[in-house]
VMD Tcl script that draws the C-alpha trace (Angstrom):
set ca {
  {139.33 136.32 190.52}
  {141.45 135.92 193.64}
  {140.43 137.49 196.93}
  {142.49 140.58 197.82}
  {145.53 140.10 200.00}
  {145.13 141.97 203.27}
  {148.27 144.05 203.89}
  {148.92 144.46 207.61}
  {152.39 145.99 207.51}
  {153.77 143.14 209.59}
  {153.79 139.83 207.80}
  {154.10 140.08 204.00}
  {155.95 137.06 202.64}
  {158.16 136.92 199.56}
  {155.62 134.57 197.98}
  {152.78 137.04 198.58}
  {154.88 139.91 197.25}
  {155.68 137.89 194.16}
  {151.99 137.12 193.54}
  {151.12 140.82 193.84}
  {153.89 141.98 191.51}
  {153.93 139.19 188.96}
  {150.36 137.88 189.05}
  {148.62 141.18 189.87}
  {147.04 139.77 193.01}
  {144.73 142.51 194.34}
  {145.55 143.96 197.74}
  {143.72 145.86 200.44}
  {144.99 147.63 203.50}
  {143.92 145.91 206.73}
  {141.85 148.10 209.07}
  {144.51 148.01 211.80}
  {147.14 149.15 209.29}
  {144.85 151.97 208.15}
  {144.49 153.10 211.74}
  {148.27 153.07 212.30}
  {148.84 155.03 209.10}
  {146.32 157.68 210.14}
  {148.05 158.10 213.51}
  {151.44 158.33 211.81}
  {150.11 160.88 209.32}
  {148.81 163.10 212.13}
  {152.18 162.93 213.86}
  {154.05 163.85 210.67}
  {151.68 166.78 210.10}
  {152.37 167.97 213.66}
  {156.15 167.74 213.12}
  {155.88 169.59 209.81}
  {154.27 172.57 211.58}
  {156.94 172.81 214.25}
  {160.13 174.83 214.04}
  {162.37 172.19 215.62}
  {164.27 170.12 213.06}
  {162.93 166.65 212.33}
  {165.14 164.65 209.96}
  {163.57 164.24 206.53}
  {160.39 166.06 207.52}
  {161.59 169.66 207.66}
  {165.28 169.05 206.98}
  {167.18 167.71 204.03}
  {168.57 164.18 203.92}
  {172.08 162.82 204.48}
  {174.73 165.53 204.27}
  {171.90 168.08 203.92}
  {170.31 167.08 207.22}
  {171.27 170.42 208.74}
  {169.43 172.34 205.99}
  {166.05 173.62 207.19}
  {163.15 173.24 204.75}
  {160.49 175.94 205.07}
  {156.83 175.02 205.46}
  {156.03 176.07 201.91}
  {158.59 173.60 200.51}
  {157.94 170.57 202.75}
  {155.42 169.02 200.36}
  {157.83 169.33 197.43}
  {160.58 167.76 199.55}
  {158.40 164.74 200.28}
  {157.36 164.38 196.63}
  {160.96 164.58 195.46}
}
mol new
graphics top color blue
foreach p $ca { graphics top sphere $p radius 0.5 }
foreach p [lrange $ca 0 end-1] q [lrange $ca 1 end] { graphics top cylinder $p $q radius 0.2 }
display resetview
């Protein structure tokens, strides 16, 4: 079995992508990428709790970008 491909978020090649998709090459998230994702997640959570509009976090998308999404519906927005 092949060693997992370490995904950094910076340098994935087409060949690596192809091996993951077509050959089911296992992947793992590099520690530095995990750290960046955790910081981003905290920032998004902070924005979601604020009243000021943040595009795509607590507003709609595109022509609905001026539509405010209430806190109770933010999770559904992100899932949709």
